[in-house]
C-alpha positions as CSV (number, residue, x, y, z in Angstrom):
1,K,20.3,-11.4,-289.2
2,N,21.3,-11.3,-285.5
3,F,21.3,-7.5,-285.6
4,I,17.9,-7.4,-287.2
5,L,16.4,-9.8,-284.7
6,T,17.9,-8.0,-281.7
7,N,16.8,-4.6,-282.8
8,S,13.2,-5.7,-283.5
9,L,12.7,-6.5,-279.8
10,P,10.3,-4.2,-277.8
11,H,12.0,-1.5,-275.7
12,S,11.9,-2.1,-272.0
13,S,9.9,1.1,-271.4
14,S,7.3,0.3,-274.0
15,F,3.6,0.7,-273.1
16,Q,2.8,-2.9,-274.0
17,L,5.5,-4.3,-271.7
18,R,4.2,-2.2,-268.9
19,I,0.7,-3.6,-269.4
20,K,2.2,-7.1,-269.7
21,R,3.9,-6.6,-266.3
22,I,0.7,-5.5,-264.6
23,A,-1.2,-8.4,-266.1
24,D,1.5,-10.8,-264.9
25,I,1.2,-9.7,-261.3
26,F,-2.6,-9.7,-261.1
27,I,-3.2,-12.9,-263.1
28,S,-0.5,-14.8,-261.1
29,L,-2.0,-13.6,-257.8
30,F,-5.4,-14.7,-258.8
31,I,-4.3,-18.2,-260.0
32,L,-2.2,-18.7,-256.9
33,I,-5.1,-17.8,-254.5
34,F,-7.6,-19.8,-256.6
35,S,-5.4,-22.9,-256.8
36,S,-4.0,-22.9,-253.2
37,P,-6.3,-25.7,-252.0
38,L,-5.2,-27.8,-255.0
39,I,-1.5,-27.1,-254.3
40,I,-1.9,-28.2,-250.7
41,L,-3.7,-31.4,-251.9
42,I,-0.9,-32.1,-254.4
43,C,1.8,-31.6,-251.7
44,I,0.0,-34.2,-249.5
45,L,-0.1,-36.7,-252.3
46,I,3.5,-36.2,-253.2
47,F,4.5,-36.7,-249.5
48,F,2.5,-39.9,-249.1
49,E,3.9,-41.4,-252.4
50,D,7.5,-40.4,-252.2
51,G,8.2,-38.4,-249.0
52,K,10.2,-35.2,-248.9
53,P,11.1,-32.9,-250.5
54,I,7.8,-31.7,-251.8
55,F,9.2,-28.9,-253.9
56,Y,12.1,-29.0,-256.4
57,S,14.3,-26.1,-257.2
58,Q,16.5,-25.8,-260.3
59,I,18.8,-23.2,-261.7
60,R,17.8,-21.8,-265.1
61,N,19.0,-19.1,-267.4
62,G,16.9,-15.9,-267.3
63,L,16.8,-12.5,-268.9
64,G,20.3,-11.7,-270.3
65,N,21.5,-15.2,-269.2
66,S,21.2,-14.2,-265.6
67,K,20.7,-17.2,-263.3
68,I,17.3,-17.7,-261.7
69,K,16.1,-20.4,-259.4
70,I,12.8,-21.9,-260.4
71,L,10.5,-23.8,-258.0
72,K,8.3,-26.7,-259.0
73,L,6.2,-29.3,-257.3
74,R,8.4,-32.4,-257.4
75,T,7.3,-35.0,-260.0
76,M,10.4,-37.2,-260.2
77,K,12.2,-39.5,-257.8
78,V,14.7,-37.8,-255.4
79,S,17.5,-39.7,-257.2
80,A,16.3,-38.7,-260.7
81,E,19.5,-37.0,-261.7
82,E,22.3,-39.0,-260.1
83,L,23.8,-39.3,-263.5
84,G,23.6,-35.5,-264.1
85,P,21.2,-33.2,-266.0
86,Q,19.2,-34.9,-268.8
87,W,16.1,-34.3,-270.9
88,S,12.8,-36.1,-270.0
89,K,11.9,-38.9,-272.3
90,T,8.9,-41.1,-273.3
91,N,7.7,-43.2,-270.4
92,D,10.4,-41.7,-268.2
93,S,10.9,-44.2,-265.3
94,R,12.1,-41.3,-263.1
95,I,8.6,-39.7,-262.9
96,R,6.4,-40.8,-260.0
97,K,2.7,-41.9,-260.6
98,I,1.3,-38.7,-259.1
99,G,4.1,-36.8,-260.9
100,R,2.9,-38.0,-264.3
101,I,-0.7,-36.7,-263.6
102,I,0.4,-33.3,-262.4
103,R,2.8,-33.0,-265.2
104,K,0.1,-33.7,-267.8
105,L,-2.0,-30.9,-266.2
106,R,1.1,-28.7,-265.8
107,L,0.2,-28.3,-262.1
108,D,3.9,-28.7,-261.1
109,E,4.5,-25.3,-262.7
110,L,2.2,-23.4,-260.3
111,P,4.9,-22.4,-257.7
112,Q,6.7,-20.6,-260.6
113,L,4.0,-17.9,-260.4
114,L,6.0,-16.6,-257.4
115,L,8.9,-15.8,-259.8
116,V,6.4,-14.1,-262.1
117,I,5.2,-11.9,-259.3
118,S,8.8,-11.1,-258.3
119,G,9.6,-10.1,-261.9
120,Q,12.2,-12.8,-262.7
121,M,9.8,-14.4,-265.1
122,S,6.7,-13.6,-267.1
123,L,3.5,-15.6,-267.7
124,I,4.4,-15.6,-271.5
125,G,7.8,-15.8,-273.0
126,P,10.5,-18.2,-274.1
127,R,10.9,-21.1,-271.6
128,P,14.1,-20.8,-269.6
129,E,16.5,-23.7,-270.0
130,R,19.2,-25.2,-267.7
131,P,22.7,-23.7,-268.1
132,E,24.2,-27.1,-268.6
133,I,21.9,-27.8,-271.5
134,D,22.1,-24.3,-272.9
135,I,25.8,-24.7,-273.4
136,V,25.1,-27.6,-275.8
137,L,22.3,-25.7,-277.5
138,N,24.3,-22.5,-278.0
139,N,27.1,-24.5,-279.6
140,N,24.7,-26.3,-282.0
141,I,22.0,-23.7,-282.8
142,K,22.6,-20.4,-284.5
143,N,21.0,-17.3,-282.8
144,Y,19.9,-19.4,-279.8
145,S,21.1,-16.9,-277.3
146,I,18.7,-14.2,-278.7
147,R,15.8,-15.9,-276.9
148,Y,17.3,-14.6,-273.5
149,K,17.0,-11.0,-274.6
150,F,13.4,-11.2,-273.5
151,K,12.1,-12.2,-270.0
152,P,11.5,-16.0,-269.9
153,G,7.9,-17.3,-269.4
154,L,5.9,-20.1,-267.9
155,S,4.4,-20.7,-271.3
156,G,5.2,-19.4,-274.8
157,W,4.5,-19.5,-278.5
158,A,6.8,-22.5,-278.9
159,Q,5.1,-24.4,-276.0
160,V,1.6,-24.0,-277.5
161,N,2.6,-24.8,-281.1
162,Y,5.2,-27.5,-280.7
163,P,5.3,-30.8,-278.8
164,Y,7.5,-31.2,-275.7
165,G,11.1,-30.8,-276.8
166,A,13.7,-33.3,-275.7
167,S,16.5,-33.1,-278.2
168,I,18.7,-30.5,-280.1
169,K,16.5,-30.9,-283.1
170,D,13.4,-30.1,-281.1
171,S,15.1,-27.1,-279.5
172,K,16.1,-25.8,-282.9
173,N,12.5,-26.1,-284.2
174,K,11.2,-24.4,-281.0
175,L,13.7,-21.5,-281.4
176,G,11.9,-20.6,-284.6
177,Y,8.7,-20.1,-282.6
178,D,10.5,-18.2,-279.9
179,L,12.1,-15.8,-282.5
180,Y,8.7,-15.3,-284.1
181,Y,7.3,-14.3,-280.7
182,L,10.1,-11.9,-280.0
183,K,9.7,-10.2,-283.4
184,N,5.9,-10.0,-283.2
185,F,5.3,-9.5,-279.5
186,S,2.0,-7.8,-278.6
187,I,-0.5,-8.0,-275.8
188,F,-2.9,-9.7,-278.2
189,L,-0.3,-12.4,-279.0
190,D,0.2,-12.9,-275.3
191,F,-3.6,-13.2,-274.8
192,L,-3.8,-15.8,-277.6
193,I,-0.9,-17.9,-276.1
194,F,-2.6,-17.7,-272.6
195,I,-5.9,-19.0,-274.1
196,K,-4.1,-21.8,-276.0
197,T,-2.2,-22.7,-272.8
198,I,-5.4,-23.1,-270.8
199,S,-6.8,-25.3,-273.6
200,L,-3.7,-27.5,-273.5
201,V,-3.9,-27.8,-269.7
202,F,-7.6,-28.8,-269.7
203,N,-6.8,-31.3,-272.5
204,A,-3.6,-32.6,-270.8
205,K,-1.5,-32.1,-273.9
206,G,2.1,-31.1,-274.6
207,A,3.7,-31.5,-271.2
208,I,5.1,-35.0,-271.5
209,A,7.9,-36.0,-273.9
210,Q,6.7,-38.1,-276.8
């Protein structure tokens, strides 16, 4: 099964992946330019509610399990992870008031568009996880590592079809969606995920643990 899944992935030189890369760059640039006034406003609100830092960086696993540093607008208290890495949970007390709003609208993700432009991420693909959590998931979920044979994305088939994941069981269920995406990748599927993501953003759904 592992062999079949791995060999069903699109080749890095495929025409559709080239189109995907071009679309990543132009759409990301457009969104960043269009949303720049909003990003500035959010930065001011974060500063007045909880001070610095405004942005939050975190190491995630990228393509081929290479390490990438993602950048987000900070939604949690500075001391949010004094006890170490952990999943977000329902009514998470670590999330600030303004943070809860921008999380629901996924606005905290906007700085990650810089990673899409640089080529470390894509707009659409399996969401990258933290290395510390990936160790646990790899030990508990068969074929989990296959998801990193494709460039990670800001949104994905799992994100638009499954609620916010915050457990091993959730991650196992979401892996099924990720593997479906890898096996059936196409520009049309990416377009469908993009439209569904916009719908979720405007309806403020799927970004908070339930």
